[in-house]
C-alpha positions in Angstrom: 25.8 6.5 -16.8 26.5 3.5 -14.6 25.9 0.1 -16.3 25.1 -2.9 -14.1 24.7 -6.3 -15.7 23.0 -9.1 -13.8 23.9 -12.8 -14.3 21.1 -14.6 -16.1 18.7 -16.7 -14.1 16.8 -19.7 -15.3 13.4 -18.4 -16.4 13.4 -17.1 -20.0 11.9 -13.7 -20.9 11.8 -12.3 -24.4 14.1 -10.7 -25.3 15.4 -9.4 -22.0 14.5 -7.1 -19.1 15.7 -3.6 -19.1 15.4 -1.3 -16.1 16.7 2.2 -15.5 16.5 3.7 -12.0 18.2 6.1 -9.7 21.5 4.9 -8.5 21.2 3.9 -4.8 24.4 5.7 -3.8 24.4 8.8 -6.1 21.1 10.2 -7.2 22.9 12.1 -10.0 23.6 8.8 -11.7 21.3 6.4 -13.6 21.5 2.7 -12.8 21.1 0.7 -16.0 20.1 -3.0 -15.4 19.8 -5.5 -18.2 18.9 -9.1 -17.4 17.6 -12.2 -19.1 17.0 -15.8 -18.1 16.6 -19.2 -19.5 14.8 -22.3 -18.4 15.7 -25.4 -20.3 13.7 -28.4 -19.0 14.4 -30.8 -21.8 16.2 -30.7 -25.2 17.0 -34.2 -26.1 20.2 -34.3 -24.0 21.6 -31.1 -25.6 20.6 -28.8 -22.7 24.2 -27.7 -22.0 24.9 -26.9 -25.7 21.6 -24.9 -26.0 22.5 -23.0 -22.8 26.0 -22.1 -24.2 24.4 -20.8 -27.4 21.9 -18.8 -25.5 24.6 -17.3 -23.3 26.7 -16.3 -26.4 23.6 -14.6 -27.9 22.8 -12.9 -24.7 26.4 -11.5 -24.4 26.1 -10.3 -28.0 22.9 -8.5 -27.2 24.5 -6.8 -24.2 27.3 -5.5 -26.4 24.9 -4.3 -29.0 22.8 -2.5 -26.4 25.8 -0.7 -25.1 26.8 0.4 -28.6 23.3 1.8 -29.2 23.4 3.8 -26.0 26.9 5.1 -26.7 25.8 6.1 -30.3 22.9 8.3 -29.0 25.2 9.8 -26.3 27.7 10.8 -29.0 24.8 12.2 -31.1 23.8 14.5 -28.2 27.4 15.6 -27.7 27.8 16.3 -31.4 24.8 18.6 -31.2 26.4 20.5 -28.3 24.1 19.0 -25.7 26.1 18.1 -22.6 23.4 18.6 -19.9 19.8 17.3 -19.7 17.8 18.9 -16.9 16.4 16.7 -14.2 12.8 15.5 -14.9 10.2 17.1 -12.7 6.7 15.7 -12.0 3.6 17.8 -12.7 2.6 20.3 -10.2 0.7 19.3 -7.0 -3.1 19.7 -7.2 -4.4 22.4 -5.0 -7.2 21.4 -2.6 -10.3 23.6 -2.6 -11.6 25.0 0.6 -15.2 24.7 -0.2 -17.0 21.5 -1.3 -19.3 23.3 -3.7 -17.6 23.5 -7.1 -17.1 26.9 -8.6 -19.2 28.2 -11.5 -16.5 27.2 -14.0 -16.4 23.7 -12.6 -20.1 23.4 -12.6 -20.2 24.3 -16.3 -17.5 21.7 -17.0 -19.5 19.1 -15.1 -22.6 20.0 -17.2 -20.6 19.5 -20.4 -19.2 16.2 -19.1 -22.7 15.0 -18.2 -24.1 15.9 -21.6 -21.2 14.2 -23.5 -21.3 11.1 -21.3 -17.7 10.0 -21.9 -16.9 6.3 -21.6 -14.2 6.8 -19.0 -11.4 9.1 -18.1 -8.4 8.6 -20.2 -4.8 9.6 -19.3 -5.2 12.8 -21.2 -8.3 13.7 -19.3 -6.9 13.0 -15.8 -4.4 15.9 -16.1 -1.6 16.1 -13.6 -0.8 13.4 -11.1 -1.7 14.3 -7.6 0.5 13.6 -4.5 -0.2 14.7 -1.0 1.2 18.2 -0.7 3.2 17.5 2.5 4.9 14.6 0.8 6.8 16.5 -1.9 10.0 18.4 -1.4 10.7 21.8 -2.8 12.5 20.2 -5.7 9.2 18.5 -6.7 10.9 15.3 -7.9 11.3 13.5 -4.7 9.5 13.0 -1.4 10.1 15.4 1.5 12.7 14.0 3.9 10.6 14.8 7.0 7.6 13.1 5.5 9.6 10.0 4.8 11.1 9.9 8.3 7.7 10.5 9.9 5.5 8.1 8.0 7.5 5.8 5.7 10.9 5.0 7.4 14.3 4.8 5.7 14.2 4.8 1.9 17.1 4.8 -0.5 16.9 7.2 -3.6 16.1 4.2 -5.8 13.3 3.0 -3.5 11.9 6.5 -3.3 11.9 6.7 -7.1 10.1 3.4 -7.3 7.4 4.6 -4.9 6.8 7.8 -6.9 6.7 6.0 -10.2 4.2 3.4 -9.0 2.1 6.0 -7.3 1.9 8.1 -10.5 1.0 5.1 -12.6 -1.8 4.3 -10.1 -3.0 8.0 -10.2 -3.4 7.7 -14.0 -5.0 4.3 -14.1 -7.2 4.3 -11.0 -8.6 7.8 -11.2 -7.7 9.0 -7.7 -8.7 5.9 -5.8 -5.3 4.9 -4.8 -4.0 3.7 -1.4 -1.6 5.6 0.8 2.1 5.5 0.4 2.5 3.1 3.3 0.3 0.6 1.6 2.1 0.9 -1.8 5.4 0.5 0.0 4.3 -2.9 1.4 3.9 -4.3 -2.0 7.1 -2.8 -3.3 9.0 -4.3 -0.4 7.3 -7.7 -0.9 8.6 -7.7 -4.5 12.1 -6.3 -3.7 11.1 -3.0 -5.4 10.6 -4.6 -8.7 8.0 -2.1 -10.0 6.4 -4.5 -12.6 5.9 -7.3 -10.1 4.7 -5.0 -7.3 2.3 -3.3 -9.6 0.8 -6.6 -10.7 0.4 -7.8 -7.1 -1.0 -4.5 -5.9 -3.6 -4.2 -8.8 -4.8 -7.7 -8.1 -5.2 -6.9 -4.4 -7.0 -3.6 -5.1 -9.4 -5.4 -7.4 -9.9 -8.1 -4.7 -10.7 -5.5 -2.1 -13.2 -3.8 -4.4 -14.9 -6.9 -5.5 -15.4 -8.3 -2.0 -15.9 -5.0 -0.2 -13.1 -5.6 2.2 -12.8 -1.9 3.0 -16.1 -2.2 4.9 -15.4 -5.4 6.8 -14.7 -3.6 10.1 -18.1 -1.9 9.9 -20.1 -4.9 8.5 -18.5 -7.9 10.2 -19.8 -9.0 13.6 -18.2 -12.2 14.8 -20.7 -14.9 15.9 -21.0 -15.5 19.6 -19.3 -18.9 19.0 -16.1 -17.1 17.8 -16.1 -14.7 20.8 -16.1 -17.8 23.1 -13.9 -20.3 21.3 -11.5 -18.3 19.1 -8.4 -17.9 21.2 -7.0 -14.7 19.8 -7.0 -11.0 20.6 -5.1 -7.7 20.6 -2.8 -7.0 23.7 -1.0 -3.7 24.0 2.3 -3.5 21.9 5.8 -4.8 21.7 9.0 -2.9 22.6 9.2 -1.4 19.0 5.7 0.1 19.3 4.1 -2.6 17.0 0.6 -3.7 18.0 0.7 -7.1 19.6 -1.7 -9.9 18.7 -1.8 -13.0 20.9 -3.1 -16.3 19.4 -3.4 -19.3 21.7 -3.4 -21.8 18.8 -2.7 -24.8 21.0 -5.9 -24.2 22.9 -8.1 -23.6 19.8 -10.4 -26.3 18.6 -9.9 -25.6 14.9 -11.8 -28.7 13.8 -14.8 -27.7 15.9 -14.8 -24.2 14.6 -14.6 -25.3 11.0 -17.4 -27.8 11.5 -19.6 -25.3 13.5 -19.0 -22.1 11.4 -17.5 -23.1 8.1 -14.3 -22.0 6.4 -15.7 -18.8 5.1 -16.5 -17.3 8.6 -13.0 -18.1 9.8 -11.6 -16.4 6.7 -13.8 -13.3 7.2 -12.7 -13.1 10.9 -9.0 -13.3 10.0 -9.4 -10.6 7.4 -11.0 -8.4 10.0 -8.0 -9.0 12.3 -5.7 -7.9 9.5 -7.7 -4.8 8.8 -7.8 -4.0 12.5 -4.0 -4.5 12.6 -3.4 -1.9 9.8 -5.7 0.5 11.7 -3.8 0.0 14.9 -0.5 0.6 13.1 -1.7 4.0 11.9 -2.8 4.9 15.4 0.6 3.9 16.9 2.4 5.9 14.2 0.6 9.0 15.4 1.2 8.0 19.1 5.0 7.3 18.8 5.8 9.8 16.2 7.6 7.4 13.9 6.4 4.9 11.2 4.8 1.8 12.6 3.8 -0.3 9.5 3.6 -3.8 10.9 2.4 -5.7 13.9 3.7 -8.6 16.1 2.0 -11.9 16.6 2.7 -14.0 19.6 1.6 -17.6 19.1 1.3 -20.0 22.1 1.3 -23.7 20.9 0.8 -25.2 24.4 -1.7 -28.0 23.8 -1.1 -28.5 20.1 -1.7 -32.1 19.1 -2.7 -34.4 16.2 -6.2 -33.0 16.4 -4.9 -29.8 14.9 -3.6 -31.7 11.8 -7.2 -32.6 10.7 -7.0 -32.4 7.0 -9.9 -30.0 6.3 -8.6 -27.7 9.0 -5.1 -27.6 7.5 -6.7 -27.0 4.1 -8.6 -24.0 5.6 -5.4 -22.7 7.2 -3.5 -22.9 3.9 -6.2 -21.0 2.1 -6.2 -18.3 4.8 -2.4 -18.0 4.5 -2.6 -17.7 0.8 -5.2 -14.9 1.0 -3.2 -13.0 3.6 0.1 -13.4 1.8 -1.4 -12.0 -1.4 -3.2 -9.0 0.1 -1.4 -8.1 3.3 2.3 -8.3 2.5 4.9 -6.9 4.9 2.2 -6.3 7.6 3.7 -8.9 10.0 6.8 -7.5 11.6 7.6 -10.4 13.9 6.1 -13.8 14.7 7.0 -15.2 18.1 6.1 -18.9 18.5 6.5 -20.3 22.1 6.0 -23.7 23.7 6.3 -25.5 20.4 5.6 -29.3 21.1 7.1 -32.3 19.3 4.2 -32.4 16.8 5.0 -28.8 15.6 7.6 -29.9 12.9 4.9 -31.9 11.2 2.6 -28.8 11.0 5.5 -26.6 10.0 6.4 -29.0 7.1 2.9 -28.7 5.8 2.6 -24.9 6.1 6.0 -23.4 5.5 6.1 -23.9 1.7 3.1 -21.6 1.4 4.7 -18.8 3.4 6.8 -16.2 1.6 10.6 -16.4 2.3 10.6 -12.8 3.6 7.9 -13.7 6.1 9.6 -16.9 7.2 12.6 -14.9 8.2 10.5 -13.0 10.8 9.7 -16.2 12.7 11.2 -16.9 16.1 10.4 -20.3 17.4 10.9 -21.4 21.1 10.4 -25.0 22.3 9.6 -25.8 25.9 10.4 -23.0 28.3 13.3 -21.5 26.2 11.2 -18.4 25.8 11.9 -17.4 29.4 15.0 -15.5 30.4 17.5 -13.6 28.2 17.1 -14.1 24.5 13.4 -14.9 25.0 10.2 -12.8 25.0 11.7 -10.1 27.2 13.9 -9.1 24.3 10.8 -8.2 22.3 8.0 -7.6 24.8 8.1 -5.6 28.0 7.9 -7.8 31.1 4.8 -6.0 32.3 3.0 -6.8 29.0 3.9 -10.6 28.9 0.6 -12.5 29.6 0.2 -14.3 32.9 -0.2 -17.7 31.3 3.3 -17.3 29.9 4.8 -16.3 33.3 4.3 -12.6 33.0 2.6 -10.0 35.2 -0.2 -8.9 32.8 -3.7 -10.3 33.0 -4.7 -11.3 29.4 -8.3 -11.2 28.3 -7.7 -13.6 25.3 -10.3 -16.4 25.6 -8.9 -19.8 26.8 -10.9 -21.7 24.1 -11.8 -25.3 24.7 -13.6 -27.9 22.7 -16.6 -26.7 20.6 -19.7 -28.9 21.6 -20.6 -31.3 18.8 -24.2 -30.2 19.3 -23.2 -26.9 17.6 -21.7 -28.6 14.5 -23.5 -28.0 11.2 -25.4 -30.9 9.7 -24.5 -32.2 6.3 -27.3 -30.3 4.7 -26.3 -27.1 6.4 -22.7 -27.6 5.4 -23.7 -28.2 1.8 -25.9 -25.0 1.8 -23.1 -23.0 3.3 -20.8 -24.1 0.5 -23.3 -22.7 -2.0 -24.1 -19.5 0.0 -20.5 -18.4 0.3 -19.1 -15.4 2.0 -18.2 -13.6 -1.3 -21.6 -13.8 -2.8 -22.3 -10.5 -1.0 -20.2 -8.6 -3.5 -21.9 -6.2 -5.9 -19.3 -7.0 -8.6 -19.5 -9.8 -11.1 -16.8 -11.7 -12.9 -16.5 -12.1 -16.7 -14.1 -13.8 -19.1 -13.5 -12.4 -22.6 -12.3 -14.8 -25.2 -10.9 -14.0 -28.7 -13.9 -13.5 -31.0 -16.3 -13.9 -28.0 -16.9 -10.6 -26.2 -18.8 -10.3 -23.0 -22.0 -8.2 -23.3 -24.6 -6.8 -21.0 -27.9 -5.4 -22.1 -29.7 -2.6 -20.3 -33.3 -1.7 -21.2 -34.1 2.1 -20.9 -37.8 3.0 -20.8 -37.2 6.7 -20.2 -34.9 8.8 -22.4 -33.3 10.8 -19.6 -31.4 8.2 -17.5 -27.8 7.7 -16.6 -25.9 4.4 -17.0 -22.9 4.2 -14.7 -20.2 1.5 -14.7 -17.1 0.5 -12.7 -14.8 -2.3 -13.9 -11.3 -3.5 -13.3 -9.2 -5.4 -15.9 -7.6 -8.4 -14.0 -5.9 -10.0 -17.0 -5.2 -9.0 -20.6 -6.2 -5.9 -22.5 -9.9 -5.2 -23.6 -11.8 -2.7 -25.6 -14.9 -1.3 -23.9 -17.8 0.0 -26.1 -21.4 1.2 -25.5 -24.0 0.5 -28.2 -27.7 1.4 -28.6 -30.4 -0.5 -30.5 -34.1 -0.2 -30.9 -34.3 -4.0 -31.3 -34.0 -6.3 -28.3 -31.3 -8.9 -28.6 -33.3 -12.1 -29.4 -30.9 -14.5 -28.0 -30.9 -15.0 -24.2 -32.3 -11.5 -23.5 -33.9 -12.5 -20.3 -30.7 -14.2 -19.1 -28.7 -11.2 -20.0 -30.7 -8.7 -18.0 -29.8 -10.6 -14.8 -26.2 -10.2 -13.5 -24.0 -13.2 -13.7 -23.6 -14.9 -10.4 -21.1 -17.5 -11.5 -17.8 -17.3 -9.6 -15.9 -18.0 -12.8 -17.8 -15.5 -14.8 -20.1 -16.4 -17.7 -19.3 -15.2 -21.2 -22.4 -13.7 -22.8 -22.6 -12.5 -26.4 -25.8 -10.7 -27.3 -25.2 -8.8 -30.6 -26.3 -11.1 -33.3 -23.6 -11.8 -36.0 -26.2 -10.8 -38.7 -26.6 -7.3 -37.2 -25.1 -4.5 -39.1 -23.4 -1.6 -37.3 -25.1 1.6 -38.2 -28.3 -0.2 -39.2 -29.3 -2.5 -36.4 -27.3 -0.8 -33.7 -25.0 2.1 -33.3 -22.0 3.3 -31.2 -22.9 5.7 -28.4 -19.2 6.4 -27.5 -15.9 5.8 -29.1 -14.3 2.5 -28.0 -12.0 2.7 -25.0 -8.9 0.6 -24.9 -8.4 -0.6 -21.3 -5.1 -2.1 -20.2 -4.4 -4.9 -17.7 -4.5 -3.5 -14.1 -6.5 -0.4 -15.0 -9.7 0.6 -13.1 -12.3 2.3 -15.2 -15.3 4.3 -14.0 -17.7 6.1 -16.3 -21.3 7.1 -17.2 -23.5 7.8 -20.1 -26.7 10.0 -20.3 -29.2 8.2 -22.4 -31.0 10.3 -25.0 -33.5 7.7 -26.3 -35.3 4.7 -24.9 -34.3 1.3 -26.2 -31.6 -1.2 -25.4 -28.1 -0.2 -24.5 -25.4 -2.8 -24.7 -22.1 -2.7 -22.7 -19.5 -4.7 -24.5 -16.0 -5.9 -23.5 -13.9 -7.6 -26.2 -10.3 -8.7 -26.4 -7.9 -6.1 -27.6 -5.6 -7.4 -30.3 -2.8 -5.8 -32.4 -4.0 -3.5 -35.3 -4.5 -5.3 -38.6 -1.6 -5.1 -41.0 -2.1 -3.6 -44.4 -2.3 -6.2 -47.2 0.6 -4.6 -49.1 3.1 -4.9 -46.2 4.5 -7.9 -44.4 3.5 -8.3 -40.7 6.0 -7.0 -38.2 7.6 -9.5 -35.7 6.2 -7.6 -32.8 2.7 -7.8 -34.3 3.0 -11.6 -34.8 4.3 -12.1 -31.2 1.5 -9.9 -29.8 -1.1 -11.9 -31.7 0.3 -15.1 -30.4 0.3 -13.8 -26.9 -3.3 -12.6 -27.2 -4.6 -15.9 -28.5 -2.9 -17.8 -25.8 -5.1 -16.7 -22.9 -8.4 -15.1 -22.1 -9.0 -11.7 -20.5 -10.6 -11.4 -17.1 -12.5 -8.6 -15.5 -14.8 -7.7 -12.7 -17.6 -5.1 -13.3 -20.6 -3.4 -11.8 -23.2 -1.3 -13.6 -26.2 0.7 -12.4 -29.1 2.7 -14.0 -30.1 6.0 -12.3 -32.6 8.6 -13.0 -30.9 11.8 -14.1 -32.2 13.7 -11.1 -30.6 11.2 -8.8 -27.1 11.3 -10.4 -24.7 13.1 -8.0 -22.5 14.6 -10.7 -19.0 13.8 -9.5 -18.0 10.2 -9.9 -14.8 10.7 -8.0 -16.2 8.6 -5.1 -18.6 6.6 -7.2 -21.3 7.0 -4.5 -23.9 5.3 -6.7 -21.9 2.1 -6.8 -20.7 2.1 -3.2 -17.2 1.5 -4.4 -13.8 2.9 -3.5 -11.0 2.3 -1.1 -12.2 4.1 2.0 -9.8 2.5 4.5 -6.7 2.8 2.2 -7.0 6.1 0.4 -7.4 8.5 3.3 -6.0 12.0 2.4 -4.9 10.7 -0.9 -8.4 10.6 -2.2 -9.2 14.0 -0.7 -6.2 15.6 -2.5 -7.6 14.4 -5.9 -11.3 15.2 -5.4 -10.8 18.9 -6.1 -9.4 18.0 -9.5 -12.0 15.3 -10.3 -15.0 17.5 -9.4 -14.9 18.9 -12.9 -14.8 15.5 -14.5 -18.0 13.6 -14.3 -16.8 10.3 -15.8 -14.2 8.7 -13.6 
């Protein structure tokens, strides 16, 4: 076992971080990393003393941890155990040739429909599914040809991180997981720190689901104003095979576009560009026979002036950068900025702090005509592809832009209305906050006994317990309000079950409560047997209560403090269907129009054969 100890950094984590991974140079070894960090902002002038005490304690912890590991190694040796076989993942799921499930699967589906489970647990999901062509004969690592063809160079440690994160997603997102290329982007953006990459990726997947980003290429049609005045477009590819996007920012009237269309339309357009970029990367991967996972952007700043530093325009730009950074990491391979004027440093000072350090390293900036000749554009873009307005031989169809006529500006009333009718109100999902002692509840009235209630929700923050109740009595408080979905962007907390109600008398459990962890995506259904009022409830999950005869454990106390310090957040969608309209398999959640159609690809197909026998996903 190789032990690697990191020097502590200055952000405290309790008690410390422990990571075990495949050694990057020898996959037969395990790399053991232990780190902790401390941030002392103020301690009455004794910061240095406190830091020395903390370092001494940290060193003692490291020594103790090493002793514990050595103790268990000696225990194994004393028992005659000198070799532990390599861990192998579960077998790859076999795809079915026919879409119609077999008789046994149909019977299983009927049982699942009758039982109406809350959601698929880890035990129900069975083995984790990977694309068959991705696994080597050993079964514990990716096939070398698959990596070379679709993913690029990966060290054994990076490969291990990818497999572990994919398997976690398979368990918690029920088959609706993105391709390996997409998972890798988030791992690279977080330097292959699995916990940080998982948090970032889960937030992005929930964002895509909530705002239906997967369907943006089919649903978004740019207004005619954008076609004429937005000075950007796709233009062949660079020397490395990356799709090339040209943006003549200096010629764009950003102030006019914001005033005429609003910030939301510009954001939607930029998102469609990023979705198109990922699609083109996949196409070029197939064309060139090697992984193309990012694209190149060529920005011409000729004409940039103080007009572009209009405060609302810069604010809109910063918001767009934030959304792109959070949800499209590592998709920009190179950014070539040419003809940067003297005012550019001012804009760069405003924008650069919001750009990730890894992204900033991909920027190449040329002032004046320095982009011409050796060391310029010709090093990255073939001469016959360089646009004519930059001295090249290629005619470029990117619009020249110009000033947007003021007659097209929105009036103040129109602008105020557009602020209320925002882009993201189109989502079918709703937001909710769950506080300690204040669950979020939704009531569904069922008039016919044979109906199906389906739900789909993601836990964005914290851990919650999901329950389904039935009552013959209508909740007296805010019943009318509760039957309408919440449209508040922040999410309204609604509590419908009266505190005087007695479980088993006034209302009853329809299913066993389901504990849902942060980052998980839960889909499920319930077949109603009786008319009445069904209540979907999400409440904060806390540590189990301690027995009165025992003292509380330190872990329980710390967990309770952590739970009480913040609220849980989630997005959800529910729907009531007649039993005859229910499709049976919830693997694609067709009733809710949800899923990751652009990201999943073959991944989803490989898991559908398994999920066809599980109705609740």
